[in-house]
N, C-alpha and C positions, 0 to 999 in steps of 0.2 A: 751338820752335813749340808744343809741349805746354804749356809754362809760359804762353805768351801766351794760348792758348785758355782755360786755367784762370783766368787773371787777368780775361779778358774775361767769363767766366761769372760770376765773383764780383762784378764790377762791375755786370753786368746784374741779377743777383739783388738786389744792394743797392739799385739804383735802383727795382726793382719792389716789394720787400717790406720795405724798411728794413734796419737793421743785421744783417748775417749773417757778419761776420768772425769768425775763430777767436779764442777766448779761451784762457787757460791750461787751463781745464777741457776745452775741445774738443781742444786739442793733446794733453793728457794722455790723453784717450780714444783719439785716433788712435795715440799711442805704445803704448797697451795693446793695441790691435788688431794692431799690428805686433809685439807681444810684445818691446818694447824695455825694457831696464833699465839702471841704472847710468849711465855716461858717455854711452852712445848715446842713452838716453832724454832726459837733460839737454840734450844737443846738439840733438836733434830738436825738443824743446819750445821751446827758445830760438829756433831758426831759424823754426819754425812761427809763433810769436808775433810775431817781427820781420817776417816776410812779411805777416802779417795787418795789422799796424800800418802797414806801408808801403803796402799796397793801400788801407787806409782813408784814409790821408793823401792819396793821389792823388785818391780819390773826393771827399773833403771839400774839397780845393783846387779841384776842378772845380765843386763846388756853390757855393763862395765866389765863384768867377769868374762863374758864372751870375747870382749876386745882386749882382755888381759891387761886392764888398766890397774894401777896401784897408786897409792899416795895421793898427792895433790891432783894428779890427772883424773883419778877416779872420783875424788871429791868434787872437782869442778864439773866433770861430765854428769855426775848424778844430780848435782844441784840444778844445772841447766835443764836436764832431762825432766826432772820433777816439775820445775817451773813451767816448761813448755807443755807438759801433759796436763797440768791442772789450771793453766791459764784460760781465761774466758775465750770462746771462739771469736775469731776476727770476722767482721762482717764484710 
């Protein structure tokens, strides 16, 4: 239930304010907050990044469906959308 609520919050935030999914830097910061190091940190960052990418993919697929995209257009849109959503913030 907690994971579902977290996913819903992330998706809601994405739809309201643009890309907010975790990047490697965000996941590294979370690992540092938890004082993780070594294999535990590596595992945490890998899972965090994968979860963020999965959530971004679901959101981008939904946006592609709203735009009624199919085939190569959908693939291209989704790929760019996920890349934009999970890219590190520009300074």
